[in-house]
FIZADREN-983303 format. One record per residue: residue in three letters; x, y, z of N, C-alpha, C in turn. Coordinates in steps of 0.001 Angstrom, whole numbers, plus 524288, in hexadecimal, padded with zeros to 5 digits. Layout:
<recs>
alaXYZXYZXYZ...
</recs>
This chain:
<recs>
metDD51924BEF9D8E8DD55524B1A9D359DD40E245759D235serDD059244C19CEF1DCE6523F8D9CE18DD0FF23CF49C97DgluDCEE1238809C7ECDD160235649C3EDDD180238409BEC2valDD5A9237BE9BBDDDD62F23A4D9B6DCDD48C236859B29AserDD260238919AE6EDD01E235359AA70DD438232C09A700valDD29822E689A477DD62222BAE9A0E3DD78822F3399C62glyDD3A82325E99A95DD4C0235E09963FDD8F2239C399791serDD8D523BCD99C6DDDCD323F7999E13DE21D23CE599E4BalaDE2492380E9A03FDE739235489A09DDE96D2342499B40serDE5F4232F099796DE7E2231AD9925FDEA302366D98FC4argDE7E123B14990E5DEA2A23FCE98EADDEF89240C9990F0glyDF02F23F71995F7DF53B2404B99868DF95923CBB99640serDF7D323853993D7DFBA6234A0991E5DFD81235F398C78glnDFB4623A0D98A13DFCE123B77984DCE018D23F1A98523glyE05DA23D7998341E0A76240C89831EE0A5C2443197E5CserE0DF9247C897DF5E0E5D24B069795AE1055247A8974E3glyE0CA62467597137E0E212431096CEAE0E6B23D6996E93glyE0C8C23C1497369E0C85236AE97533E1199234FE9779EalaE157323860977F6E1A91236D2979FCE1B222388297F98glyE1E302356E98288E1FB1236F7987D4E1BBE235A698BF1glyE17B32327298ACEE13E3230E698ECAE10302354998FFEserE0E5023580994D0E0A5E2395B99640E0CB623EBD996B4argE098F242A89952DE0B452480B99571E09E524A3299AC7gluE0DA324C6499D7AE0CBC24E859A2BAE0ADC2541E9A23FpheE0636255219A454E03FA25A599A41EE074D25E1A9A73DglyE08CB262699A4B6E0BD0266619A768E119B265429A76EglyE1350260B19A584E18D025F6E9A56BE1B3A2610D9A04EserE2057260D89A00BE23012622B99B32E259625D4B9991BglnE258225CB0993F0E27872580B9916EE2D692587E990A5glyE3054254C6992B1E35F4254A6991E4E375F250BE98DB9serE3C552507198C6BE3E0724CEB9884EE3D8324742989F4glyE3DDB2461E98F02E3D9B240B8990C9E384823F31992CFglyE344424266991DEE2F0F2412A993CEE2CA2245F199649serE285A24546998F4E2588249AE99B2DE278824AEA9A0A2argE278224FF39A1EFE2904251A79A728E2435254299A9A7gluE2304252BC9AE5CE1E562549A9B0E4E1FA4258009B58EpheE1C1825B7E9B6CEE1C9525E829BB91E1B4A25AFF9C033asnE1E3D25B9B9C45CE1D50258759C907E1D2825C1F9CDB5pheE18A625C3D9D048E17D425FCA9D4A5E17DF25CF19D9DAthrE1A2F2584D9DA05E19F32550D9DEB0E1C13257DB9E380lysE209C25A489E30AE22EE25CF29E78BE1F74261619E976alaE1D48264619E5CDE19D9268B69E73AE14EE266AD9E9E0ileE12E4262549E7E7E0E2F2600B9EA2FE0F3B25E4D9EFCBileE13B425BE59F0B8E151425A1C9F5F6E158525EB89F9B4valE1823262EB9F7F6E18C4267909FB3BE1371269EC9FC95valE102126A8D9F8A9E0AEA26CC79F97FE07AC2694E9FD1BserE0810264329FC57E04FD260799FF64E068126075A0529ileE0B4F261F2A0648E0D0E26250A0BBEE0C05267BEA0DF9alaE0D0626BBFA0AD4E0CA727120A0CB4E0717272C2A0E04ileE035627144A0ABFDFDF427301A0B93DFBA4270C6A109EproDFBC826B97A1175DF9A626997A1673DFC8B26BB6A1B31alaE01B026C78A1AB6E04B526E87A1F18E030327416A206CalaE022827746A1C67E008A27CB2A1D46DFB1A27CF1A1FB7valDF78F279B3A1DC5DF23B279A6A1FE1DF23F277BFA2587alaDF53E273A4A26A6DF59027199A2BF9DF7CB275B6A2FAFpheDFB9D2789DA2DDFDFDF327CB2A3114DF9ED280E0A327BleuDF6D02827CA2E97DF2EB2868AA2F7EDEEC3284CFA335FileDED5627FC6A3326DE92227DCCA366FDEB0427C7EA3BEEleuDEFA627A1BA3C57DF163277E2A414ADF4BA27B8AA4497valDF78F27F0BA4214DFB232826DA4504DF85F28779A4691proDF7FE28899A4BB0DF58428D76A4D6BDF88529231A4B5EglnDF59B295E6A494DDF81429A99A4736DF40329EDFA46BFalaDF5EF2A3AEA4628DF2672A810A4563DEFC62A785A400DlysDEAB22A891A3FF3DE7D02A823A3B1ADE89E2ACFEA37BFileDE87A2AC39A32A6DE9842B06AA2EEDDE4652B30BA2D60aspDE47E2B837A2D17DDFFC2BB2CA2B3BDE0C42BC42A2569pheDDD932B9C5A2229DDE142BA71A1C84DDAEA2BF0FA1A76glyDD8392C1BEA1DF1DD55A2C65BA1C52DCFE12C540A1A4BpheDCE1B2C06AA1AADDC8C22BF20A1931DC6E62BA9FA1C9FasnDC1CB2B9C7A1CAADBF872B5CFA2006DC0962B062A1DD0thrDC3D32AD6BA208EDC52E2A82BA1EB2DC1E02A3E8A2138argDBE412A565A24A0DBB302A17AA2769DB74229EBCA23D8alaDB62B2A109A1F55DB27E29EA3A1BACDB52E29ABFA180AleuDBA4629A41A186DDBD2A296E2A14D1DBBBD2911BA1538proDBA6F28EF7A19D6DB8F72896DA19F3DB4762880DA1643leuDB0A528B7CA15C1DAC6528A8EA1207DAE8B28A81A0C79pheDB20828E1EA0B51DB49628E43A0635DB78E28935A053AhisDBA2028728A0935DBD0228242A08B8DB95B27DB3A0784alaDB4C827DABA0A0FDB0F42798CA0908DAF06279CEA0360ileDAE5727E87A016ADACAE27F2C9FBF8DB0E927D339F845leuDB5D327E729F970DBA2C27C979F63EDBA84276A29F64EasnDB9ED2745C9FAF2DBA4226EA99FB64DB5CA26BEF9F887serDB11326E009F910DACAA26B9B9F659DAD3F26C1F9F074serDAF39270919EEAADB01F271549E90EDB45026D979E711thrDB86226CC29EA2EDBC7C269179E8BDDBA63263909E84DalaDB709262079EBFFDB4BA25CD19EBD5DB18025C0E9E6E1ileDAE7225FFD9E57ADAB4825FAD9E0B3DAEC525F3E9DBE3leuDB2FC262409DBCFDB69A262179D765DB94525CCB9D6F1leuDBA8F25A629DB50DBD0A255419DB2EDB9462511B9D919leuDB45B2517D9DAA0DB07524DE59D887DAFBA24EC99D2AFalaDAFAA253C59D11CDAF38255089CB87DB3EE2530A9C88AserDB88C253809CAE0DBD5E251AD9C868DBD1624BD39C74AleuDBB2A248E09CB1CDBA992433B9CA65DB6AF242089C611tyrDB261244D69C60DDAE652440C9C1FADB0B22452A9BC95pheDB36F2498D9BC27DB59424B1D9B715DB9592470C9B4EAileDBCF1245289B831DC0E62419D9B632DBE9323C529B4DDargDBA9C23AB09B7C3DB80E235B69B696DB4DF235F69B190hisDB3AA23ABA9AFD6DB0D223B6C9AAF6DB45723D8F9A6A1glyDB96E23D329A779DBD3123EA29A373DBDC2244719A278glnDBBD2247B19A604DBC2F24D5D9A556DC11924F5D9A817valDC57D24E959A589DCA8924F959A7FEDCB562555E9A933lysDC9F6258CB9A593DCABE25E649A67FDC77D260499AB1DalaDC2A625E919AB6BDBF53260169AFD0DC17925DE69B4EBhisDC3A0259259B4ACDC614256AC9B937DCAA6259F39BB30lysDCDE425BB89B79EDD26B25EE49B910DD0B8264219BB5EargDCCCF266929B8EDDCAFA26BA39BAE1DC8BA26B199C060alaDC5A9267009C142DC35A2662C9C671DC791265849CA91asnDCBAB2629A9C936DCFEB261C59CCEFDD2F7266C19CDFEtrpDD3ED269CC9C9E9DD6D326EA69CA9FDD3C0272809CE03valDCEA3272CA9CD36DCB752763B9D070DCB6B274439D619alaDCB1A26F119D6CEDCB3D26CD09DC13DD06226E199DECEileDD4B126DC59DBFCDD9C626F1B9DE32DDA05274E49DF93thrDD7D22782C9DC30DD7BF27DCF9DD3DDD49427F0B9E21EleuDCFF727CA89E296DCCAE27D8C9E732DCF5E27B999EC26serDD20B277289EBC2DD4E0275139F048DD94A278B09F1DFserDDBD327B209EE07DE00C27ED89EF2EDDDE7283C09F1D0valDD96B285A59EFD6DD6DD28A2B9F243DD54A288D99F7DDpheDD3342841F9F892DD1BD2825E9FDD3DD6722827BA017CleuDDAE12808B9FFAEDDF822804BA02F9DE127285BEA04C6valDE14C28974A0126DE2CF28ECCA027FDDEEB29121A065BserDD9E029069A054CDD5CD29284A08B3DD5E028FECA0E11tyrDD70128ADAA0E35DD74E287EFA131ADDBB428A0FA168AvalDE02528B26A141EDE49628D51A1700DE335292BAA191EileDE0A7295E6A15E4DDF1129B26A1798DDB6229AD3A1C45tyrDD7A929731A1C03DD3E3296AFA2049DD69429533A2565hisDD9E929136A2539DDC5B28F5AA2A05DE0A729303A2BF2alaDE2A42965AA2884DE67B29A37A2A34DE3DF29EE2A2CCEserDDEBA29F55A2C2CDDBFC2A3E9A2E48DD7B62A295A322DasnDD6C129D7BA3312DD29E29BEDA36AFDD45E2976DA3A24proDD28329745A3F01DD3AF292C9A425FDD0AA28E05A4082serDD29928966A41CADCFF128495A4052DCAD028416A4354valDC6E82820EA40ACDC1C628149A4309DC15527BA7A44EDargDBF5327AE4A49A9DBED4275B4A4BE8DB929273E3A4B9FpheDB86E26F0DA4A0DDB33126CE2A49A2DB0AA26C84A4F0EglyDAC0A26EC6A4F89DA94326EB0A5488DAA0327393A57C4aspDAD5927731A560EDAE8727BE3A5916DAA3027FEFA584FleuDA60727F5AA5B4EDA16E282A8A5A9EDA2542884FA5C41aspDA5A728935A602FDA68128E89A6200DAB4729116A5F7BhisDADB428E5BA5BD8DB2042908BA58BBDB6942928BA5C0BaspDB7B728FCBA604DDBC1929174A638CDC11128E4FA6272glyDC0D228ADCA5E9BDC55E287C0A5D32DC62F2830CA60A2leuDC2A328236A645DDC31327DCDA67FCDBDF427ABDA67F3leuDBE50275BEA6948DB9A727281A69A6DB8AB2710AA6F56serDB44C272B8A714EDB2CE27139A7698DB07926BC4A7673aspDAFD526968A7B0DDAD7026435A7B54DA7E12644EA7929alaDA52F268A0A7A2AD9FD326924A7839D9FBC26967A7243gluDA38126C36A7004DA3C426CA6A6A4CDA5272676AA67D5lysDA8B92648FA6A46DAA2025F61A684CDA57225BB4A6879glnDA28525C04A6CB5D9DFB258A2A6D4CD99CF259F9A693FglnD992F25EFEA6841D953F260A0A6476D96CF25F14A5EE5alaD9BDF25F61A5DBFD9DBF25DE0A5888D9D0D2580BA57ADglyD9DCC25502A5BC8D9CD424F68A5B87DA06124C88A57B5valD9E3824858A5571DA14124502A51F0DA299247CBA4CDCalaD9FAB24BE0A4B8EDA0B324ECFA46BDDA62C25121A46CDargDA8152525CA4B73DAD5525493A4BF7DB174250B2A4A2CtyrDB0D224BBAA4B87DB495247B3A49EADB43B246A3A440FileDAF78246B7A4212DAEC3245FFA3C6BDB16024A74A3976tyrDB09C24F33A3B6ADB2EC253C6A38E2DB8DD25361A38BDtyrDBB3925225A3D27DC0EF251FCA3D4ADC32924D67A3A2ApheDC02E2492EA39ACDC1E4244E5A3647DC1F1246ACA3095ileDBDB524933A2EF0DBD6F24B1FA2988DC19124F4EA289AleuDC223252DCA2C5CDC60225710A2BD7DCB84254E0A2B77serDCCCD2510BA2EC8DD21024EC3A2EC4DD34324C28A298BserDCF8A24918A2792DD06A24680A228ADD0D924A85A1E2AhisDCDC824EA9A1E85DCDFA252D8A1A9EDD3492558AA1A93ileDD537256E8A1F3BDDA38259A9A1F9CDDEB625633A1DC1ileDDEC325151A1F77DE2FA24DBDA1DF6DE32224CF3A1811leuDDE9824BE8A15CADDE6924AFEA1025DDF5325003A0D0AserDDE1125485A0F5ADDF2325980A0CBDDE4FC25A42A0BE0glyDE81925869A0F9DDEDC2258B0A0EF5DEFC525494A0B37ileDED9224FDBA0B9ADEF5824B8EA0843DEDFD24C7EA028DileDE98824F00A0193DE78924F799FC3ADEAE7253129F8D5ileDEDB4256B19FB3DDF0A525A8B9F827DF471258029F454proDF80D254989F60FDFB90252339F237DF8B224EA59EE61pheDF48224C209F01CDF190248C69EC86DEF4924BED9E802valDECE92505F9E942DEAB1253B29E527DEEF5255A39E17BleuDF338257789E3B8DF764259B79E07FDFA1B2559E9DD23pheDFB08250FC9DF46DFD7B24CDE9DC27DF9BA24AD09D7F8thrDF4B924A879D935DF0E7248EF9D541DF0C024CE39D0D7leuDF0F0251E59D241DF11B2560A9CE51DF60F255AB9CB09glnDFA6F254999CD97DFF572542E9CAB1DFF3124FAA9C6C9argDFCEE24B449C857DFC90246C89C4C2DF960248339BFE7alaDF52924B1E9C0ACDF1FD24CBE9BC33DF4F3250B49B8E3tyrDF7B0254589BB71DFABB2585A9B8B9DFEF8255DC9B55DglnE014D251A79B74AE055B24EDB9B471E032324AFD9B075gluDFDDD24A869B06CDFB1F246CE9AD06DFC94241299AE33lysDFDB9240179B316DFE7B23AB59B4E5DF934238CA9B6E9pheDF5C7237A99B341DF052236D89B49EDEF53231D39B7A8aspDF27922DC89B6C5DF1CF229059B9D4DF2E422A169BF98lysDF73822CD79C0B9DF89822E2B9C61ADF4B42321D9C859hisDF2FB235BA9C50DDEF12239969C6BEDEA16236DD9C878argDE8542331A9C562DE37C2305C9C693DE3F222D319CB9BlysDE85022A869CC53DE911227539D109DE92B22ABA9D5EDleuDEBE122F189D59DDEC392328E9DA25DE7072354D9DB2AalaDE43C236979D6FDDDF382394B9D78ADDB35235F39DA64argDDBA9230D39D9F3DD80622D5C9DCA4DD89322DBD9E295ileDDD1222FAA9E45CDDDDD230A59E9F4DDC95236539EB3EthrDDE61239D99E7DADDDCF23F6C9E8CEDD820241259E8D9trpDD51C23F659E4FCDCFC42415D9E458DCC522405C9E91DproDCBDB23B899EB0DDC87323ABD9EF9BDCA6C23D839F47DmetDCF9423DDF9F51BDD1BA2408F9F9A5DD07A246629F96BtrpDD11F248A79F4C4DD00224E389F406DCA3724F569F4D3leuDC6DA24BDF9F2C5DC13F24C849F370DBFCA24C3B9F937tyrDC225248969FC15DC10D24811A01ADDC28624D10A0490valDC70A24F47A034FDC8CA25413A05DADC4FF25889A04B6alaDC33F258EF9FFD7DBF9D25D1F9FE64DBA5D25C86A012EvalDB83F257CFA0130DB323256E9A0394DB3602579AA0980thrDB75B25572A0BFDDB7BD255F6A11B0DB8DB25B97A1348glyDBB2E25EA1A0FCEDBBE62642CA10F0DB6B1266E8A11B0valDB2E026571A0E75DAD9E267A3A0EF5DAAFA2659AA13EAvalDAB8E2608AA14FADA93325E2EA19A3DAB55260B9A1E93valDB07126186A1EBDDB2E626406A234BDB0A22697BA2421tyrDB00126C72A1FD8DADD7271BBA2061DA8462718AA2283valDA50A26E13A2066D9F9826DB1A2225D9F5D26C64A27F5metDA2C8268EFA29BEDA2B126750A2F36DA4BA26B7AA32EFileDA8B626E6DA3140DAB2327238A34C3DA8A627794A3468serDA58F2789EA3051DA37627DE1A2F58DA03028016A33E2proD9D4927CE6A36E6D9A6627F40A3B46D9DE1281B7A3F73tyrDA2EB28084A3F6DDA65B28258A4391DA9E7286CFA41C9tyrDA90E288AAA3CF0DAC2228D38A3B24DAA2529223A3DD2
</recs>
């Protein structure tokens, strides 16, 4: 989520009749001022639970689940979701820099929706398929010396990109949710400051998701 416009912030500063300071979106007005919804605890729980669940599926050996349909094509679907998210994030930045607040919000909401779909699909894929190793030409789950030699330096580049992608994928979750909460509460100054960290990190995760797929796809 990128920077929010001054016009949007000024609208948030208008109270009902000018009293009580800024109006909190989605909150209820009390006699002593505005009361806002706070999802901090839920965000923390989600931010811990999701990476833990994904790590468990990938790292812990277990019987794979048969979902009744071919899940091996899902990595391509994931690349499409990631590329679409990257485009939406770029559009979001363009919209807000040109004062198109509604378009900015819609782009972000669609990006969040696509990221949520990706997460569910990613879990389904790893719950039903073994992990693919870069350079594994014979698909036996092991890398021979010959396969390592053939993969060459590209193997190290791949795992560097993959590692940064995975780490930031876990870190980005609370950043996205807290940035969304700041906008939901109409705390636009805090939203803008946090978005300056969230947006490039989220874009990096989306773009490297596509790069990882392109690099690993010959070994599916």
